[in-house]
N, CA and C atoms of all chains as a GROMACS GRO file, in nm:
protein
  567
    1UNK      N    1  10.818   8.103  10.363
    1UNK     CA    2  10.898   8.229  10.330
    1UNK      C    3  10.980   8.290  10.456
    2UNK      N    4  11.097   8.309  10.436
    2UNK     CA    5  11.164   8.380  10.526
    2UNK      C    6  11.216   8.513  10.486
    3UNK      N    7  11.259   8.593  10.580
    3UNK     CA    8  11.296   8.729  10.567
    3UNK      C    9  11.397   8.740  10.439
    4UNK      N   10  11.479   8.644  10.396
    4UNK     CA   11  11.556   8.669  10.279
    4UNK      C   12  11.468   8.645  10.154
    5UNK      N   13  11.375   8.560  10.151
    5UNK     CA   14  11.300   8.526  10.044
    5UNK      C   15  11.194   8.667  10.023
    6UNK      N   16  11.173   8.714  10.143
    6UNK     CA   17  11.082   8.823  10.124
    6UNK      C   18  11.164   8.947  10.053
    7UNK      N   19  11.274   8.957  10.101
    7UNK     CA   20  11.378   9.063  10.029
    7UNK      C   21  11.398   9.025   9.902
    8UNK      N   22  11.412   8.908   9.873
    8UNK     CA   23  11.420   8.852   9.705
    8UNK      C   24  11.316   8.900   9.629
    9UNK      N   25  11.198   8.842   9.678
    9UNK     CA   26  11.074   8.888   9.629
    9UNK      C   27  11.038   9.028   9.592
   10UNK      N   28  11.042   9.112   9.693
   10UNK     CA   29  11.047   9.263   9.690
   10UNK      C   30  11.152   9.313   9.594
   11UNK      N   31  11.272   9.255   9.575
   11UNK     CA   32  11.374   9.322   9.498
   11UNK      C   33  11.329   9.293   9.330
   12UNK      N   34  11.264   9.189   9.321
   12UNK     CA   35  11.204   9.154   9.199
   12UNK      C   36  11.088   9.243   9.149
   13UNK      N   37  10.995   9.272   9.269
   13UNK     CA   38  10.873   9.348   9.224
   13UNK      C   39  10.887   9.517   9.231
   14UNK      N   40  11.002   9.559   9.309
   14UNK     CA   41  11.032   9.697   9.310
   14UNK      C   42  11.154   9.707   9.231
   15UNK      N   43  11.129   9.704   9.094
   15UNK     CA   44  11.251   9.690   9.005
   15UNK      C   45  11.349   9.820   9.025
   16UNK      N   46  11.278   9.945   9.041
   16UNK     CA   47  11.368  10.048   9.066
   16UNK      C   48  11.443  10.056   9.190
   17UNK      N   49  11.430   9.964   9.284
   17UNK     CA   50  11.503   9.946   9.410
   17UNK      C   51  11.620   9.863   9.385
   18UNK      N   52  11.724   9.872   9.470
   18UNK     CA   53  11.836   9.769   9.453
   18UNK      C   54  11.808   9.691   9.584
   19UNK      N   55  11.859   9.569   9.582
   19UNK     CA   56  11.851   9.480   9.715
   19UNK      C   57  11.879   9.535   9.838
   20UNK      N   58  11.997   9.616   9.840
   20UNK     CA   59  12.025   9.683   9.935
   20UNK      C   60  11.931   9.788   9.993
   21UNK      N   61  11.864   9.848   9.900
   21UNK     CA   62  11.746   9.953   9.953
   21UNK      C   63  11.639   9.887  10.011
   22UNK      N   64  11.610   9.757   9.953
   22UNK     CA   65  11.499   9.661  10.000
   22UNK      C   66  11.550   9.609  10.129
   23UNK      N   67  11.654   9.568  10.153
   23UNK     CA   68  11.715   9.522  10.290
   23UNK      C   69  11.698   9.638  10.381
   24UNK      N   70  11.733   9.764  10.362
   24UNK     CA   71  11.723   9.885  10.442
   24UNK      C   72  11.576   9.892  10.487
   25UNK      N   73  11.494   9.886  10.387
   25UNK     CA   74  11.376   9.924  10.383
   25UNK      C   75  11.270   9.806  10.456
   26UNK      N   76  11.303   9.695  10.442
   26UNK     CA   77  11.238   9.593  10.545
   26UNK      C   78  11.280   9.596  10.694
   27UNK      N   79  11.404   9.639  10.694
   27UNK     CA   80  11.442   9.638  10.847
   27UNK      C   81  11.388   9.769  10.888
   28UNK      N   82  11.379   9.872  10.823
   28UNK     CA   83  11.306  10.005  10.921
   28UNK      C   84  11.185   9.978  10.932
   29UNK      N   85  11.099   9.905  10.839
   29UNK     CA   86  10.956   9.887  10.877
   29UNK      C   87  10.942   9.805  10.990
   30UNK      N   88  11.032   9.679  10.976
   30UNK     CA   89  11.035   9.594  11.105
   30UNK      C   90  11.062   9.666  11.238
   31UNK      N   91  11.166   9.751  11.236
   31UNK     CA   92  11.205   9.846  11.353
   31UNK      C   93  11.106   9.928  11.409
   32UNK      N   94  11.015   9.975  11.314
   32UNK     CA   95  10.901  10.066  11.347
   32UNK      C   96  10.808  10.004  11.406
   33UNK      N   97  10.762   9.890  11.356
   33UNK     CA   98  10.667   9.795  11.430
   33UNK      C   99  10.704   9.750  11.567
   34UNK      N  100  10.816   9.705  11.567
   34UNK     CA  101  10.881   9.670  11.719
   34UNK      C  102  10.899   9.785  11.805
   35UNK      N  103  10.946   9.900  11.778
   35UNK     CA  104  10.944  10.011  11.869
   35UNK      C  105  10.823  10.054  11.917
   36UNK      N  106  10.718  10.058  11.819
   36UNK     CA  107  10.587  10.084  11.862
   36UNK      C  108  10.521  10.006  11.958
   37UNK      N  109  10.547   9.867  11.957
   37UNK     CA  110  10.494   9.790  12.052
   37UNK      C  111  10.561   9.793  12.172
   38UNK      N  112  10.694   9.816  12.164
   38UNK     CA  113  10.773   9.813  12.285
   38UNK      C  114  10.730   9.930  12.373
   39UNK      N  115  10.682  10.037  12.302
   39UNK     CA  116  10.630  10.150  12.382
   39UNK      C  117  10.466  10.152  12.406
   40UNK      N  118  10.426  10.029  12.391
   40UNK     CA  119  10.277   9.993  12.441
   40UNK      C  120  10.172  10.042  12.332
   41UNK      N  121  10.237  10.086  12.204
   41UNK     CA  122  10.141  10.134  12.103
   41UNK      C  123  10.080  10.014  12.018
   42UNK      N  124  10.016  10.069  11.890
   42UNK     CA  125   9.960   9.988  11.811
   42UNK      C  126  10.002  10.015  11.668
   43UNK      N  127   9.997   9.890  11.585
   43UNK     CA  128  10.028   9.916  11.436
   43UNK      C  129   9.900   9.876  11.356
   44UNK      N  130   9.845   9.960  11.266
   44UNK     CA  131   9.708   9.913  11.207
   44UNK      C  132   9.752   9.916  11.076
   45UNK      N  133   9.741   9.800  11.008
   45UNK     CA  134   9.753   9.796  10.853
   45UNK      C  135   9.654   9.753  10.792
   46UNK      N  136   9.547   9.843  10.722
   46UNK     CA  137   9.413   9.807  10.687
   46UNK      C  138   9.432   9.695  10.582
   47UNK      N  139   9.345   9.589  10.601
   47UNK     CA  140   9.335   9.460  10.515
   47UNK      C  141   9.429   9.365  10.565
   48UNK      N  142   9.548   9.407  10.633
   48UNK     CA  143   9.648   9.285  10.688
   48UNK      C  144   9.612   9.281  10.806
   49UNK      N  145   9.601   9.346  10.903
   49UNK     CA  146   9.586   9.310  11.027
   49UNK      C  147   9.638   9.432  11.125
   50UNK      N  148   9.639   9.416  11.277
   50UNK     CA  149   9.668   9.510  11.342
   50UNK      C  150   9.771   9.438  11.456
   51UNK      N  151   9.896   9.496  11.498
   51UNK     CA  152   9.959   9.440  11.603
   51UNK      C  153   9.929   9.545  11.711
   52UNK      N  154   9.926   9.455  11.848
   52UNK     CA  155   9.885   9.544  11.974
   52UNK      C  156   9.956   9.470  12.087
   53UNK      N  157   9.941   9.517  12.202
   53UNK     CA  158  10.016   9.469  12.327
   53UNK      C  159   9.886   9.434  12.415
   54UNK      N  160   9.902   9.308  12.466
   54UNK     CA  161   9.807   9.283  12.556
   54UNK      C  162   9.851   9.246  12.709
   55UNK      N  163   9.785   9.275  12.798
   55UNK     CA  164   9.819   9.280  12.943
   55UNK      C  165   9.797   9.126  12.993
   56UNK      N  166   9.890   9.071  13.055
   56UNK     CA  167   9.882   8.944  13.139
   56UNK      C  168   9.899   8.983  13.276
   57UNK      N  169   9.765   8.971  13.344
   57UNK     CA  170   9.771   8.998  13.494
   57UNK      C  171   9.897   8.908  13.566
   58UNK      N  172   9.918   8.944  13.688
   58UNK     CA  173  10.006   8.865  13.765
   58UNK      C  174   9.899   8.728  13.798
   59UNK      N  175   9.981   8.624  13.817
   59UNK     CA  176   9.892   8.501  13.871
   59UNK      C  177   9.984   8.420  13.966
   60UNK      N  178   9.917   8.329  14.012
   60UNK     CA  179  10.010   8.225  14.110
   60UNK      C  180  10.050   8.095  14.017
   61UNK      N  181  10.147   8.076  13.984
   61UNK     CA  182  10.173   7.951  13.910
   61UNK      C  183  10.240   7.850  13.998
   62UNK      N  184  10.273   7.726  13.934
   62UNK     CA  185  10.343   7.634  14.010
   62UNK      C  186  10.444   7.592  13.924
   63UNK      N  187  10.576   7.576  13.990
   63UNK     CA  188  10.704   7.493  13.944
   63UNK      C  189  10.661   7.366  13.894
   64UNK      N  190  10.614   7.328  13.787
   64UNK     CA  191  10.574   7.177  13.736
   64UNK      C  192  10.666   7.078  13.794
   65UNK      N  193  10.792   7.097  13.833
   65UNK     CA  194  10.872   6.974  13.891
   65UNK      C  195  10.858   6.962  14.034
   66UNK      N  196  10.855   7.082  14.106
   66UNK     CA  197  10.861   7.058  14.250
   66UNK      C  198  10.722   7.100  14.309
   67UNK      N  199  10.624   7.143  14.231
   67UNK     CA  200  10.489   7.169  14.269
   67UNK      C  201  10.492   7.303  14.354
   68UNK      N  202  10.612   7.369  14.378
   68UNK     CA  203  10.605   7.484  14.466
   68UNK      C  204  10.535   7.607  14.408
   69UNK      N  205  10.446   7.672  14.483
   69UNK     CA  206  10.363   7.793  14.411
   69UNK      C  207  10.475   7.900  14.396
   70UNK      N  208  10.453   7.961  14.288
   70UNK     CA  209  10.545   8.094  14.256
   70UNK      C  210  10.451   8.176  14.221
   71UNK      N  211  10.492   8.320  14.257
   71UNK     CA  212  10.406   8.456  14.194
   71UNK      C  213  10.466   8.463  14.054
   72UNK      N  214  10.390   8.455  13.976
   72UNK     CA  215  10.434   8.528  13.834
   72UNK      C  216  10.378   8.659  13.805
   73UNK      N  217  10.474   8.770  13.804
   73UNK     CA  218  10.414   8.901  13.794
   73UNK      C  219  10.355   8.920  13.656
   74UNK      N  220  10.274   9.019  13.657
   74UNK     CA  221  10.201   9.072  13.539
   74UNK      C  222  10.314   9.098  13.417
   75UNK      N  223  10.264   9.106  13.302
   75UNK     CA  224  10.366   9.138  13.200
   75UNK      C  225  10.271   9.162  13.062
   76UNK      N  226  10.344   9.241  12.985
   76UNK     CA  227  10.268   9.250  12.832
   76UNK      C  228  10.336   9.150  12.726
   77UNK      N  229  10.240   9.121  12.609
   77UNK     CA  230  10.279   9.046  12.536
   77UNK      C  231  10.218   9.105  12.409
   78UNK      N  232  10.295   9.067  12.299
   78UNK     CA  233  10.258   9.128  12.157
   78UNK      C  234  10.135   9.037  12.106
   79UNK      N  235  10.060   9.098  12.019
   79UNK     CA  236   9.960   9.031  11.970
   79UNK      C  237   9.911   9.083  11.842
   80UNK      N  238   9.883   8.975  11.745
   80UNK     CA  239   9.842   9.012  11.606
   80UNK      C  240   9.688   8.975  11.576
   81UNK      N  241   9.610   9.058  11.522
   81UNK     CA  242   9.493   9.028  11.494
   81UNK      C  243   9.480   9.037  11.341
   82UNK      N  244   9.442   8.922  11.253
   82UNK     CA  245   9.456   8.945  11.110
   82UNK      C  246   9.319   9.030  11.075
   83UNK      N  247   9.340   9.116  10.969
   83UNK     CA  248   9.260   9.189  10.905
   83UNK      C  249   9.160   9.109  10.815
   84UNK      N  250   9.061   9.169  10.794
   84UNK     CA  251   8.930   9.099  10.740
   84UNK      C  252   8.976   9.044  10.591
   85UNK      N  253   9.043   9.117  10.525
   85UNK     CA  254   9.092   9.096  10.374
   85UNK      C  255   9.185   8.971  10.403
   86UNK      N  256   9.292   8.968  10.497
   86UNK     CA  257   9.391   8.883  10.500
   86UNK      C  258   9.302   8.751  10.539
   87UNK      N  259   9.218   8.731  10.643
   87UNK     CA  260   9.142   8.639  10.687
   87UNK      C  261   9.071   8.561  10.585
   88UNK      N  262   9.021   8.631  10.496
   88UNK     CA  263   8.936   8.575  10.390
   88UNK      C  264   9.010   8.529  10.286
   89UNK      N  265   9.135   8.596  10.235
   89UNK     CA  266   9.222   8.558  10.135
   89UNK      C  267   9.286   8.402  10.180
   90UNK      N  268   9.325   8.404  10.302
   90UNK     CA  269   9.370   8.269  10.359
   90UNK      C  270   9.256   8.176  10.368
   91UNK      N  271   9.134   8.192  10.398
   91UNK     CA  272   9.060   8.097  10.422
   91UNK      C  273   8.993   8.014  10.292
   92UNK      N  274   8.978   8.119  10.181
   92UNK     CA  275   8.948   8.024  10.062
   92UNK      C  276   9.005   7.942   9.991
   93UNK      N  277   8.955   7.828   9.953
   93UNK     CA  278   9.014   7.714   9.908
   93UNK      C  279   8.965   7.706   9.752
   94UNK      N  280   9.792  10.731  11.891
   94UNK     CA  281   9.740  10.711  11.746
   94UNK      C  282   9.830  10.591  11.708
   95UNK      N  283   9.766  10.508  11.642
   95UNK     CA  284   9.842  10.375  11.586
   95UNK      C  285   9.922  10.414  11.469
   96UNK      N  286  10.027  10.350  11.459
   96UNK     CA  287  10.101  10.360  11.341
   96UNK      C  288  10.037  10.289  11.218
   97UNK      N  289  10.048  10.368  11.120
   97UNK     CA  290   9.971  10.300  10.987
   97UNK      C  291  10.064  10.317  10.879
   98UNK      N  292  10.023  10.254  10.743
   98UNK     CA  293  10.110  10.247  10.648
   98UNK      C  294  10.166  10.375  10.592
   99UNK      N  295  10.082  10.467  10.617
   99UNK     CA  296  10.113  10.613  10.584
   99UNK      C  297  10.248  10.649  10.682
  100UNK      N  298  10.248  10.613  10.815
  100UNK     CA  299  10.356  10.655  10.890
  100UNK      C  300  10.473  10.576  10.852
  101UNK      N  301  10.444  10.418  10.812
  101UNK     CA  302  10.568  10.365  10.784
  101UNK      C  303  10.630  10.399  10.633
  102UNK      N  304  10.544  10.452  10.543
  102UNK     CA  305  10.590  10.512  10.431
  102UNK      C  306  10.660  10.638  10.463
  103UNK      N  307  10.642  10.711  10.546
  103UNK     CA  308  10.692  10.860  10.609
  103UNK      C  309  10.848  10.823  10.641
  104UNK      N  310  10.846  10.726  10.734
  104UNK     CA  311  10.972  10.678  10.776
  104UNK      C  312  11.075  10.641  10.671
  105UNK      N  313  11.036  10.572  10.561
  105UNK     CA  314  11.110  10.547  10.442
  105UNK      C  315  11.147  10.644  10.381
  106UNK      N  316  11.049  10.741  10.362
  106UNK     CA  317  11.087  10.879  10.299
  106UNK      C  318  11.189  10.956  10.375
  107UNK      N  319  11.190  10.979  10.478
  107UNK     CA  320  11.257  11.046  10.590
  107UNK      C  321  11.407  11.008  10.604
  108UNK      N  322  11.380  10.845  10.639
  108UNK     CA  323  11.535  10.788  10.664
  108UNK      C  324  11.624  10.748  10.550
  109UNK      N  325  11.559  10.704  10.421
  109UNK     CA  326  11.624  10.627  10.333
  109UNK      C  327  11.622  10.715  10.207
  110UNK      N  328  11.579  10.816  10.209
  110UNK     CA  329  11.564  10.893  10.073
  110UNK      C  330  11.471  10.843   9.967
  111UNK      N  331  11.387  10.754   9.978
  111UNK     CA  332  11.282  10.730   9.867
  111UNK      C  333  11.198  10.832   9.852
  112UNK      N  334  11.154  10.846   9.720
  112UNK     CA  335  11.054  10.941   9.738
  112UNK      C  336  10.925  10.904   9.766
  113UNK      N  337  10.820  10.984   9.791
  113UNK     CA  338  10.682  10.941   9.854
  113UNK      C  339  10.618  10.841   9.781
  114UNK      N  340  10.622  10.831   9.656
  114UNK     CA  341  10.570  10.734   9.585
  114UNK      C  342  10.617  10.597   9.605
  115UNK      N  343  10.765  10.598   9.580
  115UNK     CA  344  10.824  10.483   9.606
  115UNK      C  345  10.794  10.426   9.752
  116UNK      N  346  10.801  10.520   9.859
  116UNK     CA  347  10.788  10.467   9.992
  116UNK      C  348  10.656  10.394  10.012
  117UNK      N  349  10.546  10.450   9.944
  117UNK     CA  350  10.410  10.397   9.945
  117UNK      C  351  10.400  10.269   9.909
  118UNK      N  352  10.466  10.263   9.772
  118UNK     CA  353  10.458  10.133   9.703
  118UNK      C  354  10.536  10.028   9.772
  119UNK      N  355  10.636  10.065   9.847
  119UNK     CA  356  10.716   9.970   9.904
  119UNK      C  357  10.619   9.921  10.010
  120UNK      N  358  10.564  10.002  10.081
  120UNK     CA  359  10.506   9.960  10.218
  120UNK      C  360  10.374   9.857  10.176
  121UNK      N  361  10.323   9.886  10.067
  121UNK     CA  362  10.218   9.801  10.008
  121UNK      C  363  10.278   9.675   9.987
  122UNK      N  364  10.380   9.663   9.898
  122UNK     CA  365  10.442   9.561   9.821
  122UNK      C  366  10.487   9.477   9.955
  123UNK      N  367  10.527   9.514  10.065
  123UNK     CA  368  10.566   9.443  10.193
  123UNK      C  369  10.453   9.365  10.243
  124UNK      N  370  10.349   9.444  10.261
  124UNK     CA  371  10.215   9.362  10.309
  124UNK      C  372  10.159   9.267  10.239
  125UNK      N  373  10.155   9.302  10.088
  125UNK     CA  374  10.090   9.216   9.995
  125UNK      C  375  10.189   9.097   9.981
  126UNK      N  376  10.310   9.116   9.982
  126UNK     CA  377  10.415   8.988   9.956
  126UNK      C  378  10.362   8.874  10.062
  127UNK      N  379  10.375   8.943  10.201
  127UNK     CA  380  10.358   8.851  10.301
  127UNK      C  381  10.208   8.792  10.298
  128UNK      N  382  10.093   8.865  10.269
  128UNK     CA  383   9.963   8.809  10.254
  128UNK      C  384   9.958   8.694  10.150
  129UNK      N  385  10.050   8.728  10.030
  129UNK     CA  386  10.023   8.642   9.921
  129UNK      C  387  10.068   8.484   9.958
  130UNK      N  388  10.201   8.508  10.023
  130UNK     CA  389  10.261   8.398  10.063
  130UNK      C  390  10.152   8.297  10.167
  131UNK      N  391  10.104   8.377  10.240
  131UNK     CA  392   9.995   8.319  10.345
  131UNK      C  393   9.883   8.257  10.260
  132UNK      N  394   9.838   8.323  10.174
  132UNK     CA  395   9.712   8.293  10.081
  132UNK      C  396   9.751   8.150  10.001
  133UNK      N  397   9.891   8.146   9.980
  133UNK     CA  398   9.920   8.021   9.929
  133UNK      C  399   9.947   7.908   9.992
  134UNK      N  400   9.928   7.951  10.137
  134UNK     CA  401   9.953   7.830  10.229
  134UNK      C  402  10.066   7.803  10.283
  135UNK      N  403  10.160   7.929  10.261
  135UNK     CA  404  10.286   7.909  10.327
  135UNK      C  405  10.315   8.002  10.433
  136UNK      N  406  10.389   7.957  10.545
  136UNK     CA  407  10.388   8.057  10.641
  136UNK      C  408  10.528   8.134  10.619
  137UNK      N  409  10.527   8.266  10.700
  137UNK     CA  410  10.624   8.371  10.670
  137UNK      C  411  10.700   8.381  10.824
  138UNK      N  412  10.826   8.369  10.803
  138UNK     CA  413  10.920   8.379  10.917
  138UNK      C  414  10.984   8.526  10.887
  139UNK      N  415  10.971   8.616  10.983
  139UNK     CA  416  11.052   8.734  10.976
  139UNK      C  417  11.138   8.721  11.118
  140UNK      N  418  11.251   8.713  11.097
  140UNK     CA  419  11.335   8.684  11.224
  140UNK      C  420  11.354   8.852  11.268
  141UNK      N  421  11.334   8.853  11.407
  141UNK     CA  422  11.330   8.975  11.467
  141UNK      C  423  11.210   9.031  11.512
  142UNK      N  424  11.100   8.980  11.432
  142UNK     CA  425  10.956   9.038  11.427
  142UNK      C  426  10.875   8.884  11.496
  143UNK      N  427  10.871   8.802  11.399
  143UNK     CA  428  10.808   8.688  11.458
  143UNK      C  429  10.746   8.596  11.321
  144UNK      N  430  10.674   8.506  11.344
  144UNK     CA  431  10.632   8.398  11.240
  144UNK      C  432  10.482   8.424  11.226
  145UNK      N  433  10.437   8.428  11.098
  145UNK     CA  434  10.311   8.429  11.062
  145UNK      C  435  10.266   8.281  11.027
  146UNK      N  436  10.195   8.219  11.092
  146UNK     CA  437  10.169   8.071  11.078
  146UNK      C  438   9.998   8.052  11.028
  147UNK      N  439  10.000   7.930  10.992
  147UNK     CA  440   9.872   7.921  10.932
  147UNK      C  441   9.808   7.780  11.044
  148UNK      N  442   9.691   7.793  11.073
  148UNK     CA  443   9.619   7.681  11.143
  148UNK      C  444   9.503   7.635  11.070
  149UNK      N  445   9.460   7.511  11.044
  149UNK     CA  446   9.337   7.468  11.031
  149UNK      C  447   9.251   7.425  11.138
  150UNK      N  448   9.120   7.512  11.120
  150UNK     CA  449   9.066   7.465  11.245
  150UNK      C  450   8.936   7.389  11.204
  151UNK      N  451   8.881   7.298  11.289
  151UNK     CA  452   8.776   7.225  11.262
  151UNK      C  453   8.658   7.284  11.300
  152UNK      N  454   8.530   7.230  11.233
  152UNK     CA  455   8.415   7.289  11.264
  152UNK      C  456   8.402   7.280  11.429
  153UNK      N  457   8.305   7.396  11.467
  153UNK     CA  458   8.287   7.374  11.611
  153UNK      C  459   8.141   7.437  11.647
  154UNK      N  460   8.090   7.404  11.731
  154UNK     CA  461   7.957   7.458  11.754
  154UNK      C  462   7.966   7.606  11.819
  155UNK      N  463   7.884   7.705  11.772
  155UNK     CA  464   7.919   7.816  11.800
  155UNK      C  465   7.757   7.870  11.856
  156UNK      N  466   7.744   7.999  11.869
  156UNK     CA  467   7.621   8.056  11.895
  156UNK      C  468   7.592   8.221  11.861
  157UNK      N  469   7.503   8.256  11.818
  157UNK     CA  470   7.474   8.404  11.770
  157UNK      C  471   7.448   8.456  11.898
  158UNK      N  472   7.533   8.550  11.942
  158UNK     CA  473   7.534   8.617  12.080
  158UNK      C  474   7.430   8.688  12.109
  159UNK      N  475   7.355   8.743  12.003
  159UNK     CA  476   7.242   8.839  12.000
  159UNK      C  477   7.105   8.761  12.041
  160UNK      N  478   7.113   8.634  11.956
  160UNK     CA  479   6.972   8.561  11.964
  160UNK      C  480   6.963   8.437  12.048
  161UNK      N  481   7.112   8.397  12.086
  161UNK     CA  482   7.120   8.255  12.159
  161UNK      C  483   7.118   8.147  12.063
  162UNK      N  484   7.094   8.170  11.910
  162UNK     CA  485   7.072   8.058  11.851
  162UNK      C  486   7.188   7.963  11.814
  163UNK      N  487   7.184   7.857  11.813
  163UNK     CA  488   7.295   7.774  11.789
  163UNK      C  489   7.331   7.751  11.647
  164UNK      N  490   7.442   7.784  11.607
  164UNK     CA  491   7.482   7.778  11.465
  164UNK      C  492   7.621   7.719  11.454
  165UNK      N  493   7.665   7.622  11.374
  165UNK     CA  494   7.795   7.558  11.377
  165UNK      C  495   7.890   7.670  11.324
  166UNK      N  496   7.999   7.663  11.377
  166UNK     CA  497   8.126   7.757  11.297
  166UNK      C  498   8.194   7.668  11.216
  167UNK      N  499   8.183   7.714  11.100
  167UNK     CA  500   8.256   7.639  10.991
  167UNK      C  501   8.390   7.605  11.011
  168UNK      N  502   8.447   7.487  10.960
  168UNK     CA  503   8.616   7.448  10.943
  168UNK      C  504   8.656   7.582  10.860
  169UNK      N  505   8.772   7.621  10.917
  169UNK     CA  506   8.836   7.736  10.850
  169UNK      C  507   8.985   7.736  10.864
  170UNK      N  508   9.069   7.798  10.774
  170UNK     CA  509   9.196   7.823  10.790
  170UNK      C  510   9.227   7.978  10.855
  171UNK      N  511   9.302   7.980  10.945
  171UNK     CA  512   9.347   8.131  11.030
  171UNK      C  513   9.487   8.140  11.015
  172UNK      N  514   9.518   8.281  11.016
  172UNK     CA  515   9.644   8.316  11.033
  172UNK      C  516   9.680   8.329  11.187
  173UNK      N  517   9.788   8.294  11.241
  173UNK     CA  518   9.818   8.316  11.383
  173UNK      C  519   9.976   8.360  11.379
  174UNK      N  520   9.982   8.485  11.475
  174UNK     CA  521  10.127   8.536  11.454
  174UNK      C  522  10.206   8.489  11.584
  175UNK      N  523  10.324   8.432  11.593
  175UNK     CA  524  10.410   8.404  11.711
  175UNK      C  525  10.499   8.504  11.716
  176UNK      N  526  10.497   8.592  11.811
  176UNK     CA  527  10.598   8.702  11.807
  176UNK      C  528  10.750   8.630  11.850
  177UNK      N  529  10.833   8.684  11.793
  177UNK     CA  530  10.978   8.621  11.806
  177UNK      C  531  11.035   8.669  11.953
  178UNK      N  532  11.151   8.594  11.986
  178UNK     CA  533  11.218   8.624  12.116
  178UNK      C  534  11.249   8.788  12.147
  179UNK      N  535  11.290   8.833  12.024
  179UNK     CA  536  11.343   8.978  12.045
  179UNK      C  537  11.218   9.068  12.071
  180UNK      N  538  11.119   9.042  11.981
  180UNK     CA  539  11.008   9.138  12.002
  180UNK      C  540  10.934   9.114  12.148
  181UNK      N  541  10.903   8.985  12.196
  181UNK     CA  542  10.872   8.952  12.316
  181UNK      C  543  10.932   9.026  12.441
  182UNK      N  544  11.064   9.019  12.430
  182UNK     CA  545  11.138   9.086  12.528
  182UNK      C  546  11.141   9.216  12.514
  183UNK      N  547  11.132   9.294  12.406
  183UNK     CA  548  11.130   9.433  12.410
  183UNK      C  549  10.994   9.497  12.468
  184UNK      N  550  10.875   9.414  12.441
  184UNK     CA  551  10.756   9.456  12.471
  184UNK      C  552  10.744   9.414  12.638
  185UNK      N  553  10.804   9.324  12.700
  185UNK     CA  554  10.791   9.283  12.824
  185UNK      C  555  10.874   9.394  12.902
  186UNK      N  556  10.994   9.410  12.849
  186UNK     CA  557  11.088   9.511  12.924
  186UNK      C  558  11.017   9.631  12.956
  187UNK      N  559  10.942   9.668  12.881
  187UNK     CA  560  10.848   9.795  12.887
  187UNK      C  561  10.757   9.802  12.999
  188UNK      N  562  10.717   9.675  13.032
  188UNK     CA  563  10.602   9.674  13.124
  188UNK      C  564  10.640   9.718  13.267
  189UNK      N  565  10.771   9.731  13.300
  189UNK     CA  566  10.818   9.745  13.437
  189UNK      C  567  10.809   9.875  13.474
   0.00000   0.00000   0.00000
């Protein structure tokens, strides 16, 4: 399912909303999630899961081509942990 | 404080002029639709955010951390999230 499939599906479900409304709403939800994580925050959706930011400490890596040691600075990466309800729904066959 | 469904609904109400009930319903439908696709075994790609993918994991040995007793962890299907390039860049840009 792509974003446009999601928009189609939501337009069918939310019969009182136009496709344009749904597009705006999807993009706003997405923006809120992205900007919260960009600020180092968390997004918690009960049953679905939570988005957070993990810290990756600085480490010494190697250029795989030359073998030269390089310092890799610390960084932050986005993380998603599926919620219990989603994990159970996906796992049951 | 983490952003919740109520906060997302509030954003829709404030910025798009949906009423409170519509906003709440939309937020629920958004996450339900993604969950349903995953429950049907289909991954979900949201450009700008990332991909929700499915991985089938085989059985592996595990341990009860309290008792130390060995118990196998059964084979299962799990959701993994691969953040998109835009999201990774925005999160990383903030770390400096």
